[in-house]
N, C-alpha and C positions, 0 to 999 in steps of 0.2 A: 615902192618900197625902197626907204633909203638904207643904201650898203654900211655895214658896219665897219669902221676902220680895223684894219688887220690889226695895229696895236693894241686895240682891245684884246682881241683873240690866241694870241699865239705867247709863248714866252719870249724873253726878247735877252738880250746882252745888259750884266749888270756891272759892276766895278770888278777889275780887272779880268774881264772879259769873261768871266761867269755866265751861263744861261739864270735868269731867275724866271719867276713866276709873276706874271701881275697882280698890281694888289688893287682892291675893287676904288674905284673914285666917284665922288659927288660929281653929277652933271647934272643940269640942264632937266633931265627925264628920268633920272635914277638919284634915289638919295639913301646912305646908309644908316642902317638903323642898329643900333645895340639891344641885343635882345636878353644880355646875360641877366643872372639873377634864377632868382627858386619860382620854379612853375606850378602849379596844379596840374597832374597829369591822371588820365582816366582812360583804360583801354576800352574800347568799343568793338567788342568781338563780332555784335551780332548786328553792327551797323547802324546802328538807330540815332546817334547822336546829332546828327543832324537834322533830320526830322524832328527830333522831340527839340531839338534847339538848345542843346548845352554851351553855345555858345554866348548865350544870350545871360545866364545865371550863373553861380557859383556852383562849382562841382561840390557837393556836399562829402563824396564817400571817392574825393580825389589822393594822388600822396604829392607830394612836395619833390622834385628833382630840380637838382642844379642844372642851368644851362649856360655854357656848353658842357656836355657829358654825353658819356656812352650809357645809354639806358643797359644793355647789355650789364655792364659794370654795376649798377645800381639796384635792379630790380632782381628780387630773389625768384627761382622759380624758372620754368621754362616757359609756361605759357604766353607771355609778349616775346619772348623770342625767339617763336615759331611763327 
């Protein structure tokens, strides 16, 4: 296994000696993707979505959720929060 360079794992000194967190970088083995937008969201409390292949078709009774966001602030009720 090839060791991961430490500079990818730890905070580093930024301008004026401040510690800054590393930002994701494109590398030959990693590519950043912007996933921002409106996503169709549907809870799966019975854990049947994968078996029924929800990912292969539109979700009819899903609702739109902005990404990035906190679904706790968007979804009403407690059912999805627990």
